C-alpha positions as CSV (number, residue, x, y, z in Angstrom):
1,M,240.9,200.2,-86.7
2,N,239.6,197.5,-84.3
3,P,241.8,194.5,-84.8
4,R,238.9,192.2,-84.4
5,A,236.7,194.0,-86.9
6,G,238.1,192.1,-89.9
7,E,237.8,188.7,-88.2
8,A,234.4,187.6,-89.5
9,A,233.7,184.1,-88.4
10,A,236.1,181.6,-90.0
11,A,234.6,178.9,-92.2
12,G,232.8,176.3,-90.2
13,A,233.1,178.3,-86.9
14,P,230.0,179.0,-84.8
15,P,228.6,182.5,-85.2
16,E,230.0,184.9,-82.6
17,R,227.7,186.2,-80.0
18,V,226.9,189.9,-80.1
19,G,228.6,191.5,-77.2
20,R,227.2,194.2,-74.8
21,Y,230.0,196.6,-74.3
22,R,228.0,199.3,-75.9
23,W,225.8,199.3,-72.8
24,A,228.8,199.9,-70.7
25,I,229.4,203.1,-72.8
26,C,225.7,203.9,-72.1
27,A,226.3,203.5,-68.4
28,L,229.3,205.9,-68.6
29,L,227.1,208.5,-70.3
30,F,224.5,207.9,-67.6
31,F,227.0,208.8,-64.9
32,A,228.1,211.9,-66.9
33,I,224.6,213.2,-67.1
34,T,223.9,212.4,-63.5
35,I,226.9,214.5,-62.3
36,N,226.0,217.2,-64.8
37,Y,222.5,217.5,-63.2
38,V,223.8,217.4,-59.6
39,D,226.1,220.4,-60.4
40,R,223.2,222.1,-62.3
41,Q,220.5,221.7,-59.7
42,I,222.4,222.3,-56.4
43,V,221.8,226.0,-56.5
44,G,218.0,225.4,-56.8
45,V,218.1,223.1,-53.7
46,L,220.1,225.7,-51.8
47,K,217.9,228.7,-52.9
48,P,216.0,229.1,-49.6
49,L,219.2,229.0,-47.6
50,L,221.2,231.3,-49.9
51,E,218.2,233.7,-50.2
52,Q,218.3,234.0,-46.4
53,E,222.1,234.3,-46.1
54,F,222.6,236.9,-49.0
55,G,219.2,238.6,-49.0
56,W,218.4,237.7,-52.6
57,S,215.2,238.9,-54.2
58,E,213.2,236.7,-56.7
59,N,214.8,238.8,-59.5
60,D,218.3,238.3,-58.1
61,Y,217.8,234.5,-58.2
62,A,216.2,234.8,-61.7
63,N,219.3,236.6,-62.9
64,I,221.6,233.9,-61.5
65,V,219.5,231.3,-63.4
66,L,219.5,233.5,-66.5
67,A,223.4,233.6,-66.4
68,F,223.5,229.8,-66.6
69,S,220.8,229.7,-69.3
70,G,222.5,232.3,-71.4
71,A,225.9,230.6,-71.1
72,Y,224.3,227.3,-71.9
73,A,222.7,228.7,-75.0
74,I,226.0,230.3,-76.2
75,G,227.8,227.0,-75.6
76,L,225.3,224.9,-77.4
77,L,225.5,227.2,-80.4
78,V,229.1,226.0,-80.9
79,V,229.5,222.8,-79.0
80,G,227.8,220.6,-81.6
81,R,230.3,221.8,-84.2
82,L,233.1,221.2,-81.7
83,M,232.0,217.6,-81.1
84,D,231.8,217.0,-84.8
85,T,235.2,218.5,-85.3
86,I,237.4,217.1,-82.5
87,G,235.4,214.0,-81.8
88,T,233.3,212.8,-78.9
89,R,236.0,211.6,-76.7
90,W,237.9,214.9,-76.4
91,G,234.9,217.1,-76.8
92,L,233.1,215.6,-73.9
93,S,236.4,215.5,-71.9
94,L,236.7,219.3,-72.3
95,A,233.1,219.8,-71.2
96,I,233.4,217.6,-68.1
97,G,236.6,219.3,-67.0
98,L,235.2,222.8,-67.4
99,W,231.9,222.2,-65.7
100,S,233.5,220.5,-62.8
101,L,235.9,223.4,-62.1
102,A,233.1,225.9,-62.5
103,A,230.9,223.9,-60.0
104,M,233.8,224.1,-57.5
105,A,234.1,227.9,-58.1
106,H,230.7,228.4,-56.5
107,A,232.2,227.7,-53.1
108,G,234.1,231.0,-53.2
109,A,231.1,233.1,-54.1
110,S,229.9,235.8,-51.7
111,S,227.6,238.0,-53.8
112,V,225.1,237.8,-56.6
113,V,227.7,238.9,-59.1
114,H,230.1,236.1,-58.0
115,F,227.3,233.5,-58.4
116,V,226.4,235.0,-61.9
117,F,230.0,234.5,-63.1
118,A,230.2,230.9,-61.6
119,R,226.9,230.0,-63.1
120,F,228.0,231.4,-66.5
121,A,231.1,229.2,-66.5
122,L,229.1,226.2,-65.4
123,G,226.6,226.8,-68.3
124,I,229.4,226.9,-70.9
125,G,230.8,223.6,-69.6
126,E,227.5,221.8,-69.2
127,S,226.4,222.7,-72.7
128,G,228.6,219.9,-74.0
129,G,226.9,217.2,-72.0
130,F,223.9,216.3,-74.1
131,P,225.4,216.9,-77.6
132,G,228.3,214.7,-76.6
133,A,226.1,212.0,-75.2
134,I,223.8,212.0,-78.2
135,K,226.7,211.8,-80.6
136,A,228.2,209.0,-78.6
137,V,224.9,207.1,-78.8
138,S,224.8,207.7,-82.6
139,E,228.4,206.2,-82.8
140,W,227.7,203.2,-80.5
141,F,224.1,202.1,-81.3
142,P,222.1,201.2,-84.4
143,K,219.0,203.2,-85.0
144,R,216.6,200.6,-83.5
145,E,218.4,200.8,-80.1
146,R,219.0,204.6,-79.9
147,A,215.8,205.6,-78.3
148,L,216.3,203.1,-75.4
149,A,220.0,204.1,-75.0
150,T,219.0,207.8,-75.0
151,G,216.3,207.1,-72.4
152,L,218.8,205.2,-70.2
153,F,221.5,207.9,-70.2
154,N,218.8,210.6,-70.0
155,A,217.6,208.9,-66.8
156,G,220.9,210.3,-65.3
157,A,219.2,213.7,-65.4
158,N,216.5,212.4,-63.1
159,V,218.9,210.5,-60.9
160,G,221.1,213.7,-60.5
161,A,218.0,215.7,-59.7
162,L,216.9,212.9,-57.3
163,V,220.3,212.6,-55.5
164,T,220.8,216.3,-55.1
165,P,218.1,217.0,-52.5
166,I,219.3,213.9,-50.5
167,L,223.0,214.6,-50.7
168,V,223.1,218.4,-50.3
169,P,221.3,218.7,-46.9
170,V,223.7,216.0,-45.6
171,L,226.8,218.0,-46.9
172,V,225.4,221.3,-45.6
173,L,224.8,219.9,-42.1
174,A,228.2,218.3,-42.0
175,W,230.5,221.0,-43.6
176,G,228.3,223.9,-44.8
177,W,227.0,224.9,-48.3
178,R,230.4,225.8,-49.7
179,A,231.7,222.2,-49.2
180,A,228.6,221.0,-51.0
181,F,229.8,222.8,-54.2
182,L,233.4,221.6,-53.7
183,I,232.5,217.9,-53.2
184,T,230.0,217.7,-56.1
185,G,232.5,219.4,-58.4
186,L,235.3,216.9,-57.5
187,S,233.1,214.0,-58.5
188,G,233.1,215.4,-62.0
189,L,236.9,215.2,-62.1
190,V,236.8,211.6,-61.1
191,L,234.4,211.0,-64.0
192,L,236.7,212.8,-66.4
193,A,239.5,210.4,-65.6
194,L,237.2,207.4,-66.3
195,W,235.9,208.9,-69.5
196,I,239.4,209.4,-70.9
197,L,240.5,205.9,-69.9
198,L,237.4,204.0,-71.2
199,Y,235.9,205.9,-74.2
200,R,237.0,205.3,-77.8
201,H,235.2,205.1,-81.1
202,P,233.8,201.6,-81.7
203,R,236.3,200.8,-84.5
204,E,239.2,201.9,-82.2
205,H,238.1,200.0,-79.1
206,R,239.7,196.7,-78.1
207,R,236.9,195.6,-75.9
208,I,234.3,194.9,-78.6
209,G,234.3,191.9,-81.0
210,S,233.5,191.8,-84.7
211,A,229.9,190.7,-84.1
212,E,229.1,193.7,-81.8
213,L,230.9,196.0,-84.2
214,A,228.8,194.6,-87.1
215,H,225.7,195.1,-85.0
216,I,226.6,198.7,-84.3
217,E,227.3,199.4,-87.9
218,S,224.3,197.5,-89.3
219,D,222.6,200.7,-90.5
220,P,223.6,202.0,-94.0
221,A,226.9,204.0,-93.9
222,D,226.8,207.8,-93.8
223,P,228.7,209.8,-96.3
224,P,231.8,211.6,-95.0
225,G,232.0,215.3,-94.2
226,R,230.4,217.8,-91.8
227,V,227.2,219.8,-91.9
228,S,227.2,223.5,-91.5
229,W,224.7,225.6,-89.5
230,G,223.4,227.1,-92.8
231,V,222.7,223.7,-94.3
232,A,221.0,222.4,-91.1
233,L,218.9,225.6,-90.7
234,R,217.6,225.2,-94.2
235,R,216.0,221.9,-93.3
236,R,212.5,221.8,-91.8
237,E,213.5,218.6,-90.0
238,A,216.0,220.6,-88.0
239,W,213.4,223.2,-87.2
240,A,211.1,220.5,-85.9
241,F,213.7,219.6,-83.3
242,I,214.7,223.2,-82.6
243,L,211.1,224.4,-82.0
244,G,210.3,221.3,-79.9
245,K,213.3,222.1,-77.6
246,F,212.4,225.8,-77.5
247,L,208.9,225.2,-76.3
248,T,209.4,222.3,-73.9
249,D,212.9,222.7,-72.3
250,P,211.7,225.7,-70.2
251,V,209.3,223.4,-68.3
252,W,212.2,221.2,-67.2
253,W,214.2,224.2,-66.2
254,L,211.2,225.4,-64.2
255,F,211.2,222.1,-62.4
256,L,214.9,222.1,-61.7
257,F,215.3,225.6,-60.5
258,W,211.9,226.5,-58.9
259,L,210.4,223.2,-57.7
260,P,212.1,223.4,-54.2
261,D,210.8,226.9,-53.9
262,F,207.3,225.8,-55.1
263,F,207.1,223.2,-52.3
264,A,208.5,225.7,-49.8
265,K,206.0,228.4,-50.6
266,T,203.0,226.3,-51.4
267,H,203.3,223.5,-48.8
268,G,205.7,225.0,-46.2
269,L,208.6,222.6,-46.7
270,T,212.2,223.5,-45.9
271,L,215.7,222.6,-46.8
272,L,216.9,221.2,-43.5
273,P,215.0,219.2,-40.9
274,Q,213.5,221.3,-38.2
275,G,211.2,220.5,-35.3
276,G,208.8,218.3,-37.3
277,G,211.6,215.9,-38.6
278,I,212.7,215.0,-42.1
279,F,209.3,215.1,-43.7
280,V,209.0,218.8,-43.2
281,T,211.9,219.1,-45.7
282,F,211.3,219.2,-49.5
283,G,214.0,216.5,-50.0
284,P,211.5,213.5,-50.0
285,A,209.1,215.4,-52.2
286,L,211.8,216.1,-54.8
287,V,213.1,212.5,-54.6
288,A,209.6,211.2,-55.4
289,V,209.2,213.6,-58.3
290,Y,212.5,212.7,-59.9
291,L,212.1,209.0,-59.2
292,L,209.0,209.1,-61.3
293,A,210.9,211.1,-63.9
294,D,213.5,208.3,-64.0
295,F,210.8,205.8,-64.9
296,G,209.4,208.2,-67.5
297,S,212.8,208.6,-69.2
298,I,213.3,204.9,-69.6
299,G,209.7,204.2,-70.3
300,G,209.4,206.8,-73.0
301,G,212.4,205.5,-74.9
302,W,211.3,201.9,-74.3
303,L,207.7,202.5,-75.6
304,S,208.8,203.9,-79.0
305,S,211.5,201.3,-79.4
306,R,209.1,198.5,-78.5
307,L,206.5,199.8,-81.0
308,I,209.1,199.9,-83.8
309,K,210.3,196.4,-83.0
310,R,206.7,195.2,-83.3
311,G,206.6,196.5,-86.8
312,W,205.3,200.0,-86.4
313,S,207.0,202.6,-88.6
314,V,209.5,205.0,-87.0
315,N,207.1,207.8,-87.6
316,R,204.2,206.1,-85.9
317,G,206.1,204.7,-83.0
318,R,208.0,207.9,-82.1
319,K,204.9,210.2,-82.4
320,T,202.6,207.8,-80.5
321,A,205.1,207.8,-77.6
322,M,205.3,211.6,-77.8
323,V,201.5,212.0,-77.8
324,V,201.3,209.9,-74.6
325,C,203.9,212.0,-73.0
326,A,202.3,215.3,-74.0
327,L,198.9,214.3,-72.6
328,C,200.5,213.2,-69.3
329,V,202.0,216.7,-68.8
330,T,198.6,218.5,-69.1
331,P,197.4,217.9,-65.5
332,V,200.3,219.9,-64.1
333,S,198.3,223.0,-64.8
334,I,196.2,222.3,-61.7
335,A,199.1,221.5,-59.3
336,A,199.0,225.0,-57.7
337,F,195.4,224.5,-56.7
338,V,195.9,221.2,-54.9
339,D,196.0,221.3,-51.1
340,S,197.2,217.7,-50.6
341,L,201.0,217.4,-50.7
342,P,201.0,213.8,-51.9
343,L,198.6,214.6,-54.7
344,A,200.7,217.6,-55.8
345,I,203.8,215.4,-55.8
346,A,202.0,212.8,-57.9
347,I,200.8,215.4,-60.5
348,I,204.2,217.1,-60.8
349,G,205.9,213.7,-60.8
350,L,203.7,212.5,-63.7
351,A,204.6,215.7,-65.6
352,A,208.3,215.3,-64.9
353,A,208.1,211.6,-66.1
354,A,206.3,212.6,-69.2
355,H,208.8,215.4,-70.0
356,Q,211.7,212.9,-69.7
357,G,209.9,210.4,-71.9
358,W,209.2,213.2,-74.4
359,S,212.8,214.3,-74.2
360,A,214.2,210.8,-74.9
361,N,212.1,210.6,-78.1
362,L,212.7,214.2,-79.2
363,F,216.5,213.7,-78.9
364,T,216.2,210.5,-80.9
365,L,214.5,212.3,-83.7
366,T,217.8,213.9,-84.6
367,S,219.4,210.5,-85.4
368,D,216.2,209.4,-87.1
369,L,216.2,212.4,-89.4
370,F,219.9,213.2,-89.9
371,P,223.2,211.3,-90.6
372,R,225.7,210.9,-87.8
373,R,227.9,213.6,-89.3
374,A,225.1,216.1,-88.7
375,V,223.8,215.0,-85.3
376,G,226.1,217.1,-83.1
377,T,225.3,220.3,-85.1
378,V,221.5,219.7,-85.0
379,V,221.5,218.8,-81.3
380,G,223.6,221.9,-80.5
381,L,221.1,224.2,-82.4
382,G,218.2,222.6,-80.7
383,G,219.9,222.9,-77.3
384,F,220.6,226.5,-78.0
385,A,216.9,227.1,-78.7
386,G,216.0,225.2,-75.5
387,A,218.4,227.3,-73.4
388,I,216.9,230.5,-75.0
389,G,213.5,229.2,-73.8
390,G,215.1,228.7,-70.4
391,M,216.2,232.3,-70.3
392,F,212.6,233.5,-71.1
393,I,211.2,231.2,-68.4
394,A,213.7,232.5,-65.8
395,K,212.8,236.1,-66.3
396,F,209.1,235.2,-66.6
397,A,209.3,233.3,-63.3
398,G,211.2,236.0,-61.5
399,W,208.7,238.7,-62.7
400,T,205.6,236.6,-62.0
401,L,206.7,235.5,-58.5
402,E,207.9,239.0,-57.6
403,A,204.6,240.5,-58.7
404,T,202.1,237.9,-57.7
405,G,203.8,235.2,-55.6
406,S,201.8,232.7,-57.6
407,Y,202.9,229.7,-59.6
408,I,199.6,229.4,-61.5
409,P,200.7,231.2,-64.7
410,L,203.9,229.1,-64.9
411,L,202.1,225.8,-64.5
412,L,199.4,226.8,-67.0
413,F,202.2,227.3,-69.6
414,A,203.7,223.9,-68.7
415,G,200.4,222.1,-69.2
416,I,199.8,223.2,-72.8
417,T,203.2,223.7,-74.4
418,Y,203.9,220.0,-75.2
419,L,200.7,219.7,-77.3
420,I,201.6,222.8,-79.2
421,A,205.1,221.6,-79.8
422,L,203.9,218.2,-81.0
423,A,201.5,219.8,-83.5
424,I,204.5,221.9,-84.9
425,I,206.7,218.8,-85.1
426,H,204.0,216.9,-87.0
427,L,203.5,219.8,-89.4
428,L,207.2,220.1,-90.2
429,T,207.9,216.3,-90.3
430,P,204.6,214.5,-91.1
431,R,206.5,211.3,-92.0
432,L,209.9,211.5,-90.2
433,E,211.7,210.8,-93.4
434,P,215.6,211.4,-93.4
435,A,216.5,214.9,-94.4
436,E,218.2,215.4,-97.7
437,I,221.7,216.6,-96.8
438,P,224.1,217.6,-99.7
439,Q,227.4,215.8,-99.9
């Protein structure tokens, strides 16, 4: 137990100022998700180069993405339970170590089969990233701060996606594509050492005072015990999150793994600078998209938290933010028809920002609706559903591009699925009241 937790202010002493160490934990989660997404997205950035070197077809690449998606789904099916069983510190340590080694294994790949195995291992490891981070937020933040904290660490996904198209061409030019996989994988092992050194449960941490601990624990205490899959799946509140992830996660996967190819095929951009200089590469375009996504991640979490602090109900605040995000995605349906590169970047960037704002609030629904002891399990089930959706979009994208060469069907799906998901969430949880979980 934290030795300071029992030191309430002595009689006559001034009240202790609430500390901010919980935001340092949020920063650590931000860097974990950043590295997670660098390792995840690097194969998408290298797609044009690897297609040329290995002679991949669109279906070959789709199968490589499918291997990652399938492993990610399998991992998420069990990782939530693992986090609830062994705790956030060691659960996320295991995930970071595995995904870092798997990322480095890509450097030895020389065929589609090799890449499939490496991506499968990466998917298993990376499946622990978000359930672990969401559980850490539920441990370190009261409910009124969780959407903002989730938005902040979720911004790491955008920073990772933003850094990758800047970093990878530099590494490829200097040492080749194999070194790019090795170096990005090693960064995860550095993070692993920091995580083990710095992370503890709030009550076990010596860096926080009694005032901050009281702030963290200001919500009513949860009853002890774990929640089984069966109990979670019998709750409509869990299905609101599961179906929301199933319908909208595929759009983000589409951006991550096919956006470089979209800019290459639709606007003639390339991986490495050629005669026309750096602006003929898709690096600046991807940077612009994911920079906008960063603002969306933080802004979406901030908007709902701000509305709730102003006196709105959790139900009204969360769903208002989600409506705004869903409407901002819809213009992406016309991106394939736009000839202007800056306008296409703006439309896709707005959709990416809206997705991340949506995602911050969707993740936060789990801690709004479920006690801490159930968060890891529910997030794992929802992530599993999202990864299954990612498998479908991978095969659909491979088949569509192989048959037609057009991104129009994919972007039409992206434009309407958020509104459908929001309607389902509202039908299942019209008031966002906490789920009744048996003791």
